[in-house]
C-alpha positions as CSV (number, residue, x, y, z in Angstrom):
1,X,-5.1,17.4,16.6
2,X,-7.3,15.9,13.9
3,X,-4.8,13.2,12.8
4,X,-5.1,10.1,15.0
5,X,-3.5,7.7,12.6
6,X,-4.7,5.2,10.1
7,X,-5.2,2.6,12.8
8,X,-7.9,4.7,14.5
9,X,-9.7,5.5,11.2
10,X,-9.1,9.3,11.5
11,X,-11.8,9.8,14.1
12,X,-12.1,13.6,13.6
13,X,-12.4,13.4,9.8
14,X,-16.0,14.4,9.0
15,X,-16.9,11.4,6.9
16,X,-19.2,8.4,7.3
17,X,-17.8,5.2,8.7
18,X,-17.8,3.6,5.3
19,X,-16.1,6.5,3.5
20,X,-13.4,6.7,6.2
21,X,-12.9,3.0,5.8
22,X,-12.4,3.5,2.0
23,X,-9.9,6.3,2.8
24,X,-8.0,4.0,5.2
25,X,-8.0,1.2,2.7
26,X,-6.5,3.6,0.1
27,X,-3.6,4.3,2.5
28,X,-3.3,8.1,2.3
29,X,0.4,8.3,3.4
30,X,1.5,6.2,0.4
31,X,-0.4,8.7,-1.9
32,X,2.1,11.4,-1.0
33,X,4.7,9.8,-3.3
34,X,2.8,10.1,-6.6
35,X,1.5,13.5,-5.6
36,X,4.7,15.2,-4.4
37,X,7.1,13.0,-6.3
38,X,5.1,13.3,-9.5
39,X,5.2,17.1,-9.3
40,X,8.9,17.1,-8.7
41,X,9.5,14.9,-11.7
42,X,7.3,17.1,-13.9
43,X,9.3,20.1,-12.8
44,X,12.6,18.3,-13.5
45,X,11.4,17.6,-17.0
46,X,11.1,21.3,-17.8
47,X,14.0,23.5,-19.0
48,X,13.6,25.5,-15.7
49,X,11.4,25.3,-12.7
50,X,8.1,27.0,-13.5
51,X,5.4,27.5,-10.8
52,X,2.8,26.3,-11.0
53,X,3.8,24.7,-14.4
54,X,3.2,25.8,-18.0
55,X,-0.3,24.3,-17.9
56,X,-1.6,23.9,-14.3
57,X,-4.8,22.0,-15.4
58,X,-2.8,19.4,-17.3
59,X,-0.4,19.1,-14.4
60,X,-3.1,18.5,-11.9
61,X,-4.9,16.0,-14.1
62,X,-1.7,14.0,-14.5
63,X,-1.0,14.1,-10.7
64,X,-4.5,13.0,-9.9
65,X,-4.2,10.2,-12.4
66,X,-1.0,9.0,-10.7
67,X,-2.6,9.2,-7.3
68,X,-5.6,7.2,-8.5
69,X,-3.4,4.4,-9.8
70,X,-1.7,4.2,-6.4
71,X,-5.0,4.3,-4.5
72,X,-6.7,1.8,-6.9
73,X,-3.7,-0.5,-6.6
74,X,-3.9,-0.4,-2.8
75,X,-7.5,-1.3,-2.7
76,X,-7.2,-4.1,-5.2
77,X,-4.2,-5.5,-3.3
78,X,-6.3,-5.5,-0.1
79,X,-9.0,-7.6,-1.7
80,X,-6.5,-10.5,-2.2
81,X,-4.7,-9.9,1.1
82,X,-7.6,-10.3,3.5
83,X,-6.2,-13.4,5.1
84,X,-2.7,-12.0,5.4
85,X,-4.0,-8.7,6.8
86,X,-6.0,-10.7,9.4
87,X,-2.6,-11.7,10.8
88,X,-0.5,-8.6,10.1
89,X,-3.0,-5.7,10.2
90,X,-6.2,-6.9,11.9
91,X,-7.5,-3.3,12.2
92,X,-8.0,-2.9,8.4
93,X,-11.6,-2.4,7.1
94,X,-11.9,-5.7,5.2
95,X,-10.7,-7.7,8.1
96,X,-13.1,-6.0,10.5
97,X,-16.0,-6.4,8.1
98,X,-16.7,-2.7,7.7
99,X,-16.2,-3.1,3.9
100,X,-16.8,-6.1,1.6
101,X,-14.4,-7.5,-0.9
102,X,-16.9,-6.8,-3.7
103,X,-17.2,-3.1,-2.7
104,X,-13.4,-2.6,-2.4
105,X,-12.8,-4.4,-5.6
106,X,-15.3,-2.2,-7.5
107,X,-13.9,0.9,-5.8
108,X,-10.3,0.0,-6.8
109,X,-11.3,-0.8,-10.4
110,X,-13.2,2.5,-10.6
111,X,-10.2,4.5,-9.4
112,X,-8.0,2.8,-12.1
113,X,-10.6,3.5,-14.8
114,X,-10.8,7.1,-13.7
115,X,-7.0,7.3,-13.9
116,X,-7.2,6.1,-17.5
117,X,-9.9,8.6,-18.4
118,X,-7.9,11.4,-17.0
119,X,-4.8,10.2,-18.9
120,X,-6.7,10.8,-22.2
121,X,-6.8,14.5,-21.2
122,X,-3.1,14.8,-20.6
123,X,-1.5,13.4,-23.8
124,X,-1.1,10.0,-25.6
125,X,2.4,9.3,-24.3
126,X,1.3,9.8,-20.7
127,X,-1.7,7.5,-21.4
128,X,0.6,4.8,-22.7
129,X,3.0,4.9,-19.7
130,X,0.1,5.0,-17.3
131,X,-1.6,2.0,-18.9
132,X,1.7,0.0,-18.5
133,X,1.9,1.2,-14.9
134,X,-1.7,0.0,-14.2
135,X,-1.0,-3.3,-15.8
136,X,2.0,-3.9,-13.6
137,X,0.0,-2.8,-10.6
138,X,-2.7,-5.4,-11.3
139,X,-0.3,-8.2,-12.0
140,X,1.5,-7.5,-8.7
141,X,-1.6,-8.3,-6.6
142,X,-4.0,-10.4,-8.7
143,X,-4.0,-14.2,-9.0
144,X,-3.1,-16.3,-10.7
145,X,0.1,-14.4,-11.6
146,X,0.3,-12.4,-8.3
147,X,3.9,-11.2,-8.7
148,X,4.2,-10.2,-5.0
149,X,4.4,-13.9,-3.9
150,X,7.6,-14.5,-5.9
151,X,11.0,-14.0,-4.2
152,X,12.9,-11.0,-5.7
153,X,10.3,-10.6,-8.4
154,X,8.3,-8.8,-5.7
155,X,11.1,-6.3,-5.3
156,X,11.8,-6.0,-9.0
157,X,8.1,-5.3,-9.7
158,X,7.9,-2.6,-7.1
159,X,11.2,-1.0,-8.2
160,X,10.1,-1.0,-11.9
161,X,6.6,0.4,-11.1
162,X,7.7,3.2,-8.7
163,X,11.3,3.8,-9.9
164,X,11.0,3.6,-13.7
165,X,7.4,3.6,-14.9
166,X,6.4,6.3,-12.3
167,X,9.2,8.6,-13.4
168,X,8.6,8.0,-17.1
169,X,4.8,8.6,-16.7
170,X,5.3,11.9,-14.9
171,X,8.1,13.0,-17.1
172,X,6.0,12.5,-20.2
173,X,3.5,15.2,-19.2
174,X,5.6,17.9,-21.0
175,X,8.6,16.1,-22.4
176,X,9.9,13.0,-24.1
177,X,12.0,10.6,-22.0
178,X,15.6,11.8,-22.0
179,X,18.9,10.5,-20.6
180,X,18.3,12.5,-17.5
181,X,14.9,10.8,-16.9
182,X,16.5,7.4,-17.6
183,X,19.3,8.1,-15.1
184,X,16.9,9.3,-12.4
185,X,14.7,6.3,-12.9
186,X,17.6,3.8,-12.6
187,X,18.9,5.5,-9.5
188,X,15.5,5.2,-7.9
189,X,15.1,1.6,-9.2
190,X,18.4,0.6,-7.5
191,X,17.1,2.3,-4.3
192,X,13.6,0.8,-4.2
193,X,14.9,-2.7,-5.1
194,X,16.1,-3.2,-1.6
195,X,14.5,-0.5,0.5
196,X,10.9,-1.4,-0.1
197,X,11.7,-4.6,1.9
198,X,11.2,-2.3,4.9
199,X,7.5,-2.9,4.3
200,X,7.9,-6.7,4.4
201,X,9.6,-6.9,7.8
202,X,6.5,-6.2,9.9
203,X,4.4,-8.3,7.5
204,X,6.6,-11.5,8.1
205,X,4.0,-13.6,10.1
206,X,1.1,-13.3,7.6
207,X,3.4,-13.5,4.5
208,X,5.0,-16.6,5.8
209,X,1.7,-18.3,6.7
210,X,0.2,-17.6,3.2
211,X,3.1,-18.2,0.9
212,X,4.3,-14.7,0.1
213,X,8.0,-15.3,-0.4
214,X,9.5,-11.9,0.6
215,X,13.1,-11.6,1.7
216,X,12.3,-11.8,5.4
217,X,10.3,-14.9,4.8
218,X,13.0,-16.7,2.8
219,X,16.2,-15.4,4.4
220,X,15.0,-14.4,7.9
221,X,15.3,-11.0,9.5
222,X,19.0,-11.0,10.4
223,X,20.1,-12.1,6.9
224,X,17.6,-9.7,5.2
225,X,19.0,-6.7,7.1
226,X,22.5,-7.8,6.0
227,X,21.4,-8.0,2.3
228,X,19.7,-4.6,2.6
229,X,22.9,-3.0,4.1
230,X,25.0,-4.5,1.3
231,X,22.7,-2.9,-1.2
232,X,22.5,0.6,0.4
233,X,25.4,2.0,-1.7
234,X,23.8,1.0,-5.1
235,X,21.8,4.2,-5.8
236,X,24.7,6.4,-4.7
237,X,27.2,4.6,-6.8
238,X,24.7,4.8,-9.7
239,X,24.4,8.5,-9.2
240,X,28.2,9.0,-9.4
241,X,28.4,6.9,-12.5
242,X,25.6,8.9,-14.3
243,X,27.3,12.1,-13.3
244,X,30.6,10.8,-14.6
245,X,29.1,9.8,-18.0
246,X,27.2,13.1,-18.3
247,X,23.6,11.8,-17.9
248,X,23.2,13.8,-14.7
249,X,24.7,17.2,-13.8
250,X,27.4,17.4,-11.2
251,X,25.0,19.2,-8.9
252,X,23.0,15.9,-8.6
253,X,25.8,14.7,-6.3
254,X,23.9,16.6,-3.6
255,X,21.7,13.5,-3.4
256,X,24.6,11.7,-1.6
257,X,23.4,13.7,1.5
258,X,20.5,11.1,1.7
259,X,23.0,8.4,2.6
260,X,22.4,8.6,6.4
261,X,18.6,8.3,5.9
262,X,19.1,5.3,3.6
263,X,21.4,3.6,6.1
264,X,18.7,3.8,8.7
265,X,16.2,1.9,6.7
266,X,17.5,-1.6,7.4
267,X,17.9,-0.7,11.1
268,X,14.5,1.0,11.6
269,X,12.5,-2.1,12.4
270,X,10.6,-0.6,15.3
271,X,6.8,-0.4,14.7
272,X,5.4,3.1,14.6
273,X,2.5,4.0,16.8
274,X,0.2,5.7,14.3
275,X,1.5,4.6,10.9
276,X,1.1,1.0,9.6
277,X,4.7,0.1,9.3
278,X,8.2,0.7,10.8
279,X,10.3,3.8,11.1
280,X,12.5,2.3,8.3
281,X,9.4,2.3,6.1
282,X,8.8,6.0,6.8
283,X,12.5,6.7,6.0
284,X,12.0,4.9,2.7
285,X,9.2,7.3,1.8
286,X,11.1,10.3,3.0
287,X,14.1,9.2,1.0
288,X,12.1,8.8,-2.2
289,X,10.5,12.3,-1.8
290,X,14.0,13.7,-0.9
291,X,15.6,12.2,-4.0
292,X,12.9,13.5,-6.3
293,X,13.0,17.0,-4.7
294,X,16.8,17.2,-5.2
295,X,16.6,15.9,-8.7
296,X,14.0,18.6,-9.4
297,X,16.4,21.4,-8.4
298,X,19.5,19.9,-10.0
299,X,18.5,18.2,-13.3
């Protein structure tokens, strides 16, 4: 089995130590969301599902641009999180000295620049949304603003970037933003707003030491889980409202089947063996992909 997990630097991947370290620093599992989710949103924007899409080259350029934003953001974030990662994730390349902050910063900036260049080949609207997404990505991690350190602003930024801007950017490949796109994005926003906290639970020690005011840092683990549980119904209530007002088709109610998965997110605090975070965090990603897949086939 070639996959040994990010913590072991994918030992059977045939790359040099430094290239594997850059791969690890880009966090490949997280890149599945812009790749798969972006494709599902693009399909949802079309009058009917078309494989591979009306213009496969444009589609793949757009998906690659979205993946590069995520990978670039992950690398830039790691440059400013070295001290935090030394506490929470001491196996990461920057902490172990395999990579330098200068190299990772240049690599992250290059990925973001490549994303912008690819966006020019998609269309002007895609370029505009992608530029806004990149700006938010930079503001999230980079001092002096560093939005990730601010209580609830952290959550709002993540929910806006992934739930709204990500959907709008992918949707714009072939279509203008419609009420269906807005409804989808708001449902995902109301989900990510609380569920992305699953990432912050295992990061509590380092975040607390270096002033990152996440929900677990400020409220403690027990209260944070209660807050998350109280917010679980939000995306499902939002879906029912949008169906009721006609922004989503009745068939989109099938997304209510994701409720058991969402309910597990606040409870899944056990650390996984191979992935970086908890089982709740994995359920967060699975839920996101599930929502976008179901929206693809219903919207």
